[in-house]
Every structure is written in C-alpha cells, then in structure tokens.
C-alpha positions in Angstrom: 184.6 298.4 211.6 181.6 300.3 210.2 178.0 299.7 211.2 176.2 297.1 209.1 172.5 297.4 208.6 170.8 294.1 207.9 168.3 293.7 205.1 168.6 297.5 204.4 166.7 298.2 207.6 163.5 296.3 206.4 161.6 294.0 208.8 163.3 290.6 209.2 161.2 287.5 209.3 162.8 284.4 210.7 161.8 281.3 208.8 160.8 278.0 210.3 158.4 277.0 213.1 160.6 274.9 215.3 161.2 275.6 219.0 164.8 276.7 218.6 166.0 279.7 216.5 169.8 279.6 215.8 171.0 276.2 214.8 174.8 276.6 214.4 177.1 276.5 217.5 177.8 280.2 217.5 174.1 281.1 216.9 172.9 278.6 219.5 175.4 279.9 222.1 174.4 283.5 221.5 170.7 282.8 221.7 170.9 280.7 224.9 173.3 283.3 226.5 171.0 286.3 226.0 167.8 284.3 226.6 168.9 281.7 229.3 165.3 280.4 229.8 164.2 279.6 226.3 161.1 277.8 227.6 159.7 280.9 229.3 156.6 282.7 228.1 158.7 285.8 227.2 161.1 283.7 225.1 158.1 282.2 223.2 156.7 285.6 222.6 160.1 286.7 221.4 160.2 283.8 218.9 156.7 284.8 217.7 157.8 288.4 217.1 161.0 287.3 215.3 159.0 285.0 213.0 156.3 287.7 212.4 158.8 290.3 211.1 158.4 292.6 214.1 162.1 293.3 214.2 163.4 296.0 211.9 166.3 298.5 211.5 168.8 295.9 212.8 172.3 297.3 212.8 175.5 295.5 213.9 178.6 297.4 215.0 181.5 296.9 217.3 180.1 296.2 220.7 176.4 296.9 220.0 173.4 295.6 218.1 170.4 297.9 217.7 166.9 297.4 216.4 163.3 298.5 216.5 160.8 295.9 217.6 157.0 296.3 217.2 155.0 295.2 220.1 151.6 293.5 220.1 149.8 296.9 220.6 151.6 298.5 217.6 154.1 300.5 219.6 157.8 300.4 218.4 160.5 300.0 221.0 164.3 300.7 220.7 166.2 297.6 221.7 170.0 297.0 222.0 172.5 294.3 222.9 175.8 295.7 224.1 179.1 294.1 225.2 182.8 295.1 225.5 184.8 294.5 222.3 187.1 291.6 222.1 190.6 292.5 223.3 192.6 293.3 220.1 195.8 291.5 221.4 193.9 288.4 222.2 192.2 288.3 218.7 195.7 288.8 217.1 196.9 285.8 219.0 193.9 283.8 217.7 194.6 284.8 214.1 198.3 283.8 214.5 197.2 280.4 215.9 194.9 279.9 213.0 197.7 280.0 210.5 199.0 276.6 211.7 195.7 275.0 212.9 193.3 274.3 210.1 190.4 273.9 212.5 190.6 277.6 213.3 191.0 279.0 209.8 187.4 279.3 208.7 186.4 280.6 212.2 188.7 283.6 212.1 187.6 284.3 208.5 184.0 284.4 209.7 183.1 281.7 207.1 182.0 279.0 209.5 180.8 278.7 213.1 184.0 276.9 214.2 183.7 275.0 217.5 187.5 274.8 217.4 187.8 278.5 217.6 185.3 278.7 220.5 187.3 276.1 222.4 190.6 277.7 221.6 189.5 281.2 222.8 188.0 279.9 226.1 190.7 277.4 227.1 193.9 278.8 225.7 193.2 282.6 225.6 190.7 282.8 228.4 188.3 285.0 226.4 185.0 283.6 225.3 183.8 284.3 221.8 180.3 284.9 223.1 180.6 286.7 226.5 178.6 285.4 229.5 175.2 286.8 230.3 176.5 289.1 233.0 178.8 290.8 230.4 175.9 291.5 227.9 173.9 294.7 228.6 170.4 294.5 227.2 168.0 297.5 226.9 164.5 298.1 225.7 162.2 301.1 226.0 159.1 299.0 226.7 157.3 299.1 230.1 158.0 295.3 230.7 161.7 296.0 230.8 161.4 297.2 234.4 160.1 293.8 235.5 162.4 291.5 233.5 166.0 291.7 232.4 164.9 289.9 229.2 161.6 291.2 227.8 160.0 289.7 224.7 161.5 292.4 222.5 165.1 291.7 223.7 164.4 288.0 223.1 163.1 288.8 219.6 166.2 290.7 218.7 168.4 287.9 220.1 166.7 285.3 218.0 166.9 287.5 214.9 170.6 288.0 215.4 171.1 284.3 216.0 169.3 283.4 212.8 171.4 286.0 210.9 174.6 284.5 212.3 173.5 281.1 210.8 173.5 282.8 207.4 176.7 284.9 208.0 178.9 283.9 211.0 181.0 287.1 210.5 178.2 289.1 212.1 179.3 287.7 215.5 182.9 288.7 214.9 181.7 292.2 213.9 179.7 292.6 217.1 182.7 291.5 219.1 185.0 293.9 217.3 187.0 291.1 215.6 188.1 291.9 212.1 187.5 288.8 210.0 190.6 287.5 208.2 190.4 287.6 204.4 190.4 284.0 203.1 193.1 282.9 200.6 192.3 283.4 196.9 191.9 279.6 196.6 188.8 279.8 198.9 187.5 283.2 197.8 184.9 281.7 195.4 186.1 283.9 192.6 188.3 281.9 190.1 189.8 285.2 188.8 190.7 286.4 192.3 194.3 286.1 193.5 196.5 287.5 196.1 198.9 290.4 195.7 201.8 289.7 193.3 205.2 289.4 194.9 207.8 292.1 194.1 209.7 291.4 190.8 213.1 289.9 191.1 216.1 292.0 190.0 217.0 291.7 186.4 219.7 289.3 185.7 222.1 290.2 182.9 222.5 287.5 180.3 225.9 286.7 178.7 226.5 288.0 175.2 225.0 285.6 172.6 222.7 283.8 175.1 219.7 284.2 172.8 221.6 282.6 169.9 222.7 279.8 172.1 219.2 279.1 173.3 217.9 278.9 169.7 220.5 276.2 168.9 221.9 275.3 165.6 220.2 276.9 162.6 221.4 274.6 159.9 222.5 277.6 157.8 226.1 277.7 156.9 228.1 280.9 156.7 231.7 280.7 155.6 231.8 277.1 156.6 230.3 277.7 160.0 226.8 277.4 161.4 225.0 280.8 161.5 224.8 280.6 165.4 228.5 280.3 165.7 229.0 283.1 163.2 226.8 285.5 165.1 228.5 284.9 168.5 231.4 287.3 167.8 229.0 289.9 166.6 226.9 289.8 169.8 230.1 290.1 171.9 231.1 293.1 169.9 227.8 294.8 170.4 228.0 294.1 174.2 231.4 295.6 174.4 230.3 298.9 172.8 227.1 299.3 174.9 227.0 302.1 177.5 224.4 302.8 180.2 223.4 306.5 180.5 222.0 308.1 183.7 218.4 307.2 182.6 219.2 303.5 182.8 218.6 302.6 179.2 221.2 300.7 177.2 222.4 302.4 174.0 224.7 300.9 171.4 227.1 303.2 169.7 228.5 302.7 166.3 230.6 304.7 163.9 227.4 305.8 162.1 225.7 307.1 165.3 228.8 308.8 166.5 229.1 310.9 163.3 
C-alpha cells in the first residue's frame, strides 16, 4: 500500500477538551498502548500539543507512521511509530472468516472499529490488531527522548493518530499492512455502483418459429389459417437454408442471392 499523507501535510488540530483522545475501541487501544500512562505529565503535554495543531506532515504507510511535531520552544522534531506488518497469511485467514461472520465484515473493510475483529485476531489467530507496547518502536529527535521512551512529541503523534482512526478506521489497517476489503456494492454508498458483471451465458439457439409462437395468435386469417400458423413453415424453411461461415455470422441463401 502507498503512503497516505493526512490533511495534505498541514497541521492537525484534535478537537475536544476531554481527558481522553481516541474514543473508539481501536483508537483507544492504540493510544493506551503507545502511551501506557495517560495520566503522566508527558501524556498531558502530548494532548496539549495534539489539540494545538503542533503535529504536521503526518504520513501513514505499512509499518510506520511519521510526523513533524513542534515543541514549546519552536523547534520541530521528527517523530515515528514503527511496527512489523501484520502477517499476510493471518490477515487472509481473517478475511476468509469475515465472509461467514457478520461481526467481522465491517472490521476487515476498515469501515468500523470492530471489537469482534480484535477478539477474533487475538484469540483465534494469536495476532493482535494493535501490537503490544514492546513491539512498537517509537523515535523522536528531541533531547527528552534520551530520558523517556515516550516523550511528549511521541504522545502527541499517538493521540493525533488515534483521533484520525476515529474518523477513518482503515488507517490502523494501513499501518499494520492489512489491505482493507472492498465493501459490497450494497454498502458502498453509491447507488450507481455495482460489482463486476458475471460472464455472459452461451447463446442458446431457439427453435424455428419461436418468435411467432411467443407472439401468439394474430387474429389475421390467411388461406383459412391464422397468420402465425401460416408463417411457421416459412421460418422452418429459412432455418434449413441458413449456413454459418468461418466468421460466425449466419447468412441466409436464396435463389436471388445465389445468382
């Protein structure tokens, strides 16, 4: 999957003034995993930076989220969150399971923060959707990074990413390297959208006179018979003189065309 730049690289301001950032189950799990102690001073400074629009140039790609975070002194620091991509075979198993379990469908599509998918991945496939803290590598170019594994700039990026996942859950799948499954046309939101058309069936030859029979009686008499009955022998005669050349088109020969 290609790298996705959020908000065109512009500074992102997280709305709201509550204690927590990241309300959905995926967003909440991500924020609490990267910032385990959300009551710490560094976590609070991270929330302040996230709400102040100090985080910019946010990009999400397979296995890595990168950003620039402005510090209180005006310096800009390079921050990243890295993890190993989700095992492709395990994700394929999850996608197959979603076909028969409605609770997983919207999760593998990246349309909803499905708790059913989180549970399925952890308990049945032994691979968490959000990796544990020890499997997430954080980095920041600020001086404080040497004294703490989670500086305020790392926390700010984690909160911005959590808030973005609330708006678009597929961002978490993108970071984990999981290709979201395209939803059925019935849930695409576009009434003119549909899936691929099935291949056409082979043409079935109709018996001579089938069209006349479908039209039924005409009520017109010809030589004492209904017109439909009178045309039947003519159609059979035409069919008997039809030949199929190499090009596949049917041609009808008569004495006039043969001369």
